[in-house]
N, C-alpha and C positions, 0 to 999 in steps of 0.2 A: 672319750667324753661324748655325750649325746648332743645332737644338734639342737640349739636353743629354740628354733622355730617349731610350732606345732605341726604335726604331720598334715593336718587338714590344710594349713596355710602353704606348706611346702608343695602339696599336690596342686593347689591352685596356681602356684608359680610355674610348676612343671607343665601344667596344661597350656599355659600361655607360651611356653617354649616349644611345644609340640604341635606338629601339623601332620596330616596324613601323607602329604607329599614328601616330607623330609623328616627323617628320624635322627639326623646327625647330632643335633644339640642334646636331645634327650638321651641318646646313646652314650654321649660323653659324660653326662652328670651321673649316670648309673655306676660309674667307676670311682666316684668321689669317696663314698664311705657306705657302710652297710644300710643306714637309714635312707640315704638318698637312693640307693639301689632298690630297696624294697618299695619305695614310692614310685620310682621311674619305670620299673619293669612291667607292672600292670598296664600302664599307659602305652608302652612300646608294643605290647602284644595284644592290644585291642583290635588293631587293624594291620597286621603284618603283611597282608597281601595287596594292600591298596595300591602302592606305587610300583610301577614296573620300569622305572628309570634307573634303578640301582643296578650294580654289577651282578652278573649271574650268580656269583658265589654266595651273595646274601640270600637270594631266593632259595638256593640249595640248602643253606644253613637253616632256614625256617622249616623246610620239610624234614631235614635231618633231625632237628630238635623235636618236632612233633612225633616222629616215628619212635624216638626214645621213650615217649610216654604212652604208647598204645599198649593194649592188653596182650598177654602172652599168646592167646589163641590167634590174635591178629598177626603177631610176628611170625607165628608158625605158618600161617597161610602164605604170607609174603615169601618166606624162605622156601616153602614147598613149590612156589612158582618161579624159583630161580633167582630171587633177589639177595644180594649181598648186603646184610645190615650191620657189618662190623663198624661202619662209620657212625652208627646210632646205637651206642651201648644203652642198656636198660636203665631207666631212671634219669630224672632231671633235677636241678637245683630248685626250680620253681614249678608249680603246676601251670605251665604256660597256657595250656588249652582253656583253663578255667577263665582266663581273662578275655578270650576272643569274643568280640561283639559285632564285628563287621566282616562280611563275607562277600568277596567278588569272585564268582565262579570261574570266569575266564582266567583271571590271574592265578587262581589256585591251580587250574589245569596247566597253565604255562609253567608255573613254579614246579609242579610235579615232573613235567617233562624235562625241564632243565636238571632237576635232581637225578633223574634216571640216566640222562646222557652223561652227566659229569661223574656220578659216583659208581655206576654199574659197569661202565667201560665195555658195554656189549653192543654198541652201535645204535643208530636211529631206529631200526626196525624193532629191536628189543624194547626201546623206550615207548614206541607207539603202541606195542602190543600189551604193555603193562600199565599204561596210564590210567585206564578205566578201573582196574582192580585197586590200584593205590588210591585213586580218588574215592572209591566206594568206602574203603576202610578208614581213610582220614576223615571223610565227611561224617561217617558214623561216630568216629572218635570226637569230632568237634561237637556234635549234638549231645553226646553222652557226658562230656566233661565241661562244656561251656555253661556258665551261670545264666546265660540268656543271650539270644542274638537280637541286636538292635537294628542292623542294617543288612539288606541283601541286594547285591547288584548282579543281574543276569543279562548279559548282552550276547547277541547273536555273533557267532564266530565259527570258523572252520572246525568241523569234527566235534561240535558240541552237542549234537542231537542226542547221542546215546547217554551222555552225562546228564542231560535234562530228564531223560527217562528215569535215571537213577535218583535224581533230585526229587522227583515227584513221589517215588516209592519210599525213599529214606526219610524225607522231611516230615511226613505225617503218619509215621508209625505211632501208635498210641503212647509209647514211652517217650517219644521225642517231640510231639506236637506242642507240648507246653513250653518248649524252648522258643517258640515264636509268639508267645502271648505278649511279650514286651516289645515286639518289632515296631520301630518308629519310622524306618525308611524302607521303601520297596521300589526298586528300579528294575523294570523288565523291558528290554529293547529287543524282543524276539520278533524279528520281521520275516522269518522264514521257518520252514520245518513243521513239526507236528503241531497239532492243536493242544493248547495248554489250558483249556477251559476247566478241566477237572482239578488241575493244580490251583487255579484261582478260586474255585469253589471251596476247596479244602482250606485255603488261606482264610477265606471269609468266615469260617467257622471258629478259627483260633486266634486270628490276628485282628484285633478290633481297635488297636490304639495307634495305627499308622498315622503319622503326621505329614510325611512327604511321599508322594507316589508318582512314579514316571512309568507310564504304560504304553505299549504299542498294540493296537487292536488290528488283527488281521482276518478274523473269521467272525461269522454271526454268533457262533457258540461262545467265542471268547468275549465278544461284546456284552452278551447277556451275563456271563460269569463275572466279568470285570465290573459291570454295573452292580451286581450283588456285593462284590468286594467294597465298592465305594459306599454303598448304602450302609454296610455293616460297621463302618468306622465311627468311633465316638467323637473324634474331633480332627477331621482332616483339614489341613491348612494349605498345603501346596500340591497342586496336581498338574501334571503334564500329560497330554493325550496326543498320540501320533497315530494316524491311520490313512491308508491310501484308498479306502473304500468307505461305504456308508455304515460299516459295522460299528462305528463310534457312537451312533445316535443313542443307543440305550445308556451309554456312560454319561452323555450329556443330560439325559433325562434324570439320571440318578443324582446329579450334582445338587438338585433341589434339596435333597436330604442333608447336605452339608452347608446349606446357605448361611447358617449362623456362625460358621467357623472358617470357611475357606477364604484365604487372603490372596493367594497367588494362583493364576491360571495360565497355562502355557499350551496353546493349541498349534499343532504342526501338521501340515499336509492334509488338512481337512477341506472337503468340498461342501460348501454350505448349500449347494443347489437343491439337495433333496432333504434338507433339515426339516424335521417335523415341528409343528407348533408347540408340542410339549417340550421338545429339546430346547427350543428357543426360549420358552418360558423358564426352563430350568436355569439357563445361562443368566437371564435377566434377573432372576430371584437373588443372585449373589451380589447384592448391593453393598456388601462390606468389603468387596474386592479392592486390594491395594495395588496389585501388579497384574497386568494383562499383556500377553504376548501372542501375536498372530503371525505365524511363520509359514510361508508357502501355502497359505489358505486361499481358496478360490470360491467363486460364486457371489461375490459382492454385487456384481452387475445384475445377476439373474434374480437374486432374492433381495427383498427389502429388509436390510439389517439395521435400518436407521433407529428403530426403537432400542436396539442393543447399544447403540452409541450413547444414549442418554441414560443408561442404567447404572452407571458406576460413579457416583459423586465423590467417593473416597479414594479414587485412583491416584496413586503417587508415581507409578511408572507404566508407560505404554511403549510397546515395541512392535514394529511392523517389519517383516522381512519377506523378501521375494527373490528366490534364486533363479527360478527357471520358468514359471508360468507367465503367460503373456497378458494377463489381465491388467487393466489400467490401475494406476495408484488410486485407492478408494478415498479420495480427498474429502468428500462430503462426510463420509463416515468418520474419518479421523478428526476432522474439525469438530464434529459433534462430541467426540471423546474429550477433546481439549476444552471445549466450552463447559462441559458438565463437571469435569474435575476442577477446573479453574485454578485457584491459588494453591490447591493441594498438590498439583502436578510438580514433580521434582526431576523426572527423567523421561526424555522422549528419545527413542532410538529408531531410526529408519535405515534398514539395510535392503535397499531395492537395487539389485544388480543390473536392472534395465537402465539405471541411471536417469530416471525421470527427474526433470527439473521441478523444483518446488515452486508453486505458484505464489504470487503476492498475498492471496487470501490466507494460505497456510501460515506464511511468515507473520502475517498481521495477527492471526489467531494466537500464535505462540507468544508474540510480543504483548498482546492485549490481555489475554486470559491467564497467562502463566508467568507472572512477575517473579515467582520464587523458584523458577526452573534452575536446576543445578547441573544437569548433564544433558547435552544436546548432541545427537549424531544425525547429521543431515546428508542428503545427496547433493546434486549440483545446485549451487546457489550463485546469485549474481553478486557483484561488488557491493551494491547498496544494501542487499539483504544481510550480508555478513556484518556490515557496519551497523545496521539498525538493531541487530541482535545484541551486539556488544554495548550499544548505547542504552538499551532498555532492560536487558536481563542482568541486573546488577548483582545477583547472587550466583551467577554462573561460575562453576568450578571446572567444568570440562566441556570442551566443544570439539567436534569432529565434523569436517565438511570437505566436500569435493570441490577443489578449486581449479579443475582442469580448464575451465572456460573463463577464468579470471586472468586477464593479461596485464593490467596495470598494477602489477603485484607490489612493487616498491611503494607506490602511493597508498595502496590498500593497507599494508602493514604499518605505514606511517600514521594513517588515520586511526587504525585500530589501537596503536600505541597511545593515542590521545584519549581513548575511551575504554581503557582496559577495566573490566570489572574488578573490584578490589579483592575478590575471592578466587580469581582465575588461577588454577593449578596446572591444567593440562590443555594443550592445544594440538590437535591432530589434523594434518592437511594432506590431501591427495593431489598430486600434480603430475603433469606429463613427464615421462622419462626423457623424451627427445626435445622437449621445450620446457625445461623446469622454470620455476619462479626465479626472477632476477631481484635479489634483495641486496642493497648496499650494506656494508658493515655499519654505517652511521645509523641507518634505519633500524637495523637489528638491535644495535645498542640502545636506541631510544625505547624500543619495545621492551627489552629486557629490564631497563632501568625503571620504566613506569609500571611494570608488572611485578616488580620486586616489593616485598619478600615472598608473596604467596606463590608465585609461578615456579613450578618445579620441573616440568617435562615438556619438551617439544618433540613431536613425532611427525616425520615426513615420509610419505609413501609415494614412490614414483610408479606411475602406470604407463602402459604403452598400448597403442593400437596394433602393434606388431610384436607379439610375445616371442616369436621365433628369431633368435639371434645367431649370426655366424661369427664366432669368436667372442672374446670377452668385451664387456662394455664398462664405462666409467660413470660413477655418480659425480656430477659437476656442480650441483646446486650451491654448495658452500666451498670456501677455500680456508686456508689456515688462519686467515685473519678473523673469519667468522667463528671458527672453532676456539680461538683464544678468547673471544668475547664471551662465549658460552661458558668457558672455564671460569672467567673472571666473575661472572654473576652466579656461579654455582648451580647452573641449570643443567639437567640431564638432557641428552639428545639421542634420539633413535632415528636413523635415516637410512632407508633401504628401498630396494625394489619391492614392488607388491605383487610380483609374480608368485607362482606356487610351485617352485621346485623343492626338492628335498633339502637342498642346502643353498644358502645365499650368503653373501658377504655384506652385511649392513655396516653402518658406522654407528658406534655407540660411545657416548661420553657420560661418565667416566668409568672405565673398567680395565681390568688386566686381560691380556690375551687368553682366551679359552674357547672351547667349543660348547655350544648349547644345542641340544636336540630339541626337536618339536615336542611341545608339551600337549599331549592329547587331552581334550577337555572331558570332564566327567560330570556326573550329575551332582554337583555341589551347589549350594545356595549362593545367590549373588552377593554383591559387595555390601556397602554400608547399610542399605535398607534392609538387608537380611530377608529379602522377600521371595526370591525365586531361584531357579536353576541357572547356573552360569551360562552366558551366551557363548556359543561356539564361534561368534564372529569377532571376538577380541583378537588382537594380533599377538600370536605366540609362534612366529616363524622361527625355525632352527637358524642358528647364526654362527659366524666366526666374529669374535669381538677384537677390536684393535685398541691399543693404548695411545692416547693422544701425545704422550711424552715422547714416543719413539716412532710415530707413524705419520707420514704425510698422506692424509686421507684421499686427497684429490688424485693421487697416483694409483690408488687401489682399484682393482677391477671388480666388477660384479660377476662372479663365477656362477654358472648355473649347471648343477649336476643333477642327475637322476639316479636314484637308488631304488631297488625293489626288494621286496622281502621274499611253507607248504605245510582215523587211526583205527587202526583196527581194534575195536573194543573186544574184550574177552567176555565170556558168559558171566552173568551175575552169580555170585556165590550165595545162592538162596539159603542153603542149609546154615551158612554162617550168619546170615541176617537173623534167622529165627533163633539161633542159639544166643545171639548178641542182644536182641530186643524182644524176642518172643514173636508171636504170630502177628500179621498185619491186620 
């Protein structure tokens, strides 16, 4: 009997089940019946190389399946080069390659290497020597059979340079260049190696519908070529630019050509000291911008960027981050941003690792000009500053602040409980590991009771001025009585060290015991505003999770472990390229 729902509706349901990071749910529904399978399989195979958190065997199965679909002459070349293809018999149930829409070059290379190690049983040297050949053949197979590539991710990694040469040659053969005409996302984080300006120029000739672009500019030639790529787009909305030199200036000048469409701009590692007047005018022209991020950017003191701070009246999100440079927090510039956007501002994120204290002027600007603020991430603030934000930002959903210098902590939480914004869902606090906040169970219960039912998650991070420990340490902020209250009100708790080891033991409620590895951030758009690339400053530390039903958390130690994680390419089979695609 056929399934009563139309296929179109079924597909929409499956799309909501599906995510690039996790294929498990969609994989299960593919086994329900034939119609579900035919609807689920194309979604599963749109981006089979996206997630690298799965077991090795699944990456091998992807490659094994693709090899079953390659042409006979391709199989012959692989066999002649010593590969055993008995695990990939000819023919597949579906034309899996035709569904491919998203390519991550590093993940493809890693999957190929896992496949060679696991199936060929010839050792690592053999896998390293054949990786490039198999990459070439599979990549040509992807371009030949795919109905169109919508997303390409290229990130710098060990031994990728030779594959980048292949990428340039193979991607823009006459017969395959049309595969990139529908490209919507392009992410290139090539911070070392050869110059890729020719690749970017070729892209600008055939890929004119890119919506999201993430580019790293490292040479003058690349800056000019990427400027051409930006200019050639019909409707670019999201742009991230990273550069450790002045090569980015042509790209900023080209932004003016996208001023009517660009909504999100993310600038990283740029030095504004030598910015040209035309480049600054290009930035100022983007007055429809809704999200602006300035990460590790310098030159605020040297260059007068104040006109830029008054250029974005439609801004809904602003992020400032500083990991390592010694420039002073550009407060005047940021207050101008806040004043100009006013009631439209919904998210303010400050990640200044120098731990600058926020001045009363900045806090007053947030309170006065941003009454509709929903997310706040601040650095060190005083007792009264935390309280005044709670009292005035009544639409606040998420707040993160550094409370290492707030010592009357029980009194603060008690006063916060009397002024909880009715929309508050998440509160994140940084405190000292050696001198954590002292909060009585009665005060915690009052806060949880007054913040119910909206409040969902409490995150606590312990920092230390002495990150080197001898022996294990304990998290002592809460005891069993606190944990029972958190369970009572149905709130989730994440409490851990904020050090940066490979493995830590946080306390999480509620969960079953399991191990979670670090989630590496990728170039995905941000949360509910759907405006920009996800911030790498969100907390996704690897963890061991304990169950509150069986564990006394206060007796658990914080263990700090360190783990660490290493081709010779073969010559390009040029005669095969010409027989497969014709001349270049």
